[in-house]
C-alpha positions, 0 to 999 in steps of 0.5 A: 500500500502507498503511504502519505509521502508517496501520495504527495509525490504522485500529486506532484507528478500530476501537477507537472502535467497541468500546464507548460511542458514536462521534460524527462531525461530518462534514467536506467539505474540509481546512478543515472537517476541521481545525476539527472535529478542533480541536473534539475529534473523535476521527475525521473522517468525510467527507460526499459532499454537502458535498464535492460542493457544494464542488466545484460539483456536486449531491450524489448520485454526481455526483463522479468517484473521482479528485475524491473521492480528491483531497479525502480526500488533502488532509484526511488530510494536514491532521489527526492523527486517523483519516479515514473516507471517504464513497465514495457508491456506489463510483463504479461498479456492479460489485464491481471499481468498489468495489474500485478506489475502496477502493484509491484512498482507502487510497492517499490515507490513509483508514482507513475507508469508507462504501459505500451500497446505492442505485443512485441518489438515491431508489433503487432499491437493489442487491439484498442479494446484489449489495451483499454482493458489492460489500462483499466486493470492498471488503474484499478490496481492503483486504486486498490494499492491506495494510490489513485493519483498514479499517473498512467501514461498510455504508450501507443506504438502506431507511429514507432512501428509504422502500423497500418497505412501511413494515412490512417495512423493519426486516426488510429491513434486518436481512436486509441486516445479516446478509448485509453482515456475512458479506461483511466489513462492520464497521458498519451505517449506516441513515440516515433512521431515528431512531425510538428504539423501532425502533432499539432493536429493530434494535440488539438483533438486528443482527450489526453495530454501528448507525450513524445520521445525526442532525440538528435534530429527531433525538434527542440522542446520549445517547438514541441511545446508550440505544437501543444505537446505536454511531455517530452522524454528521451527514451533510451537516448542518454543510456545509449550515449553513455554506453557508446562513450564506454565503447569509444573510450575503451577502443581508444585506450586499447588501440591508441593508448590515449584518453581523448574520449574522456576529456569532457567528463564531469569531475569525480567530486561532482558525480560523487556529490550527487549521492549525498542522500545515500 
């Protein structure tokens, strides 16, 4: 069951969606969460890609519920800001699986979840009614756990995996948005969509605030906000950059005996100081 502090954190996360735009540089472990919070993030969102890689797995629903929950618990214990957890597809196809995952991450201290509607990487997707039932089960689980304020971010992969004909994708997403809102979702996450004109149409018609996934080549946060987007997350981009740096730095020193790739890292003390709470 949730406690009063957790309910306050959930209320804070809700308030961050009330106006303006919420920017979430995603974390994948307690260390990255601490540094992202130290940079000024108002909340921490996790990335399943980064968590999977940190645990030696590929991304794409290759983790167990227990493995994901253990990481969430450590992140919550490390930072003082609200944490919203990427629970991928819910660690099982049925509504009862989603409910169990929501209950588990609430027990770990999370105050938000991200649930996707793809059955597996690349698709297919759950049909709209199936996913609505899964979202409804997640909402009911939060209520039972004493956290009705839980922020339920409903991810749809229509654009990410290019499901259906291109000219019908926006209609599909809007139909899903309506059903997901009725099922208790609080946000609509549409990774793979960064076109500002399409986003402006979506945000004008969606019953839910829209979350996009950004990264190199995407419009900047101000442009997304002008198109009506209310939440921007970076997905696995920061963890991808961190692992890329590890590979490049290792290759440089092993091949050339030099350390140029490490020339712009933060000082040891600055990083170590981010863990003062522990």
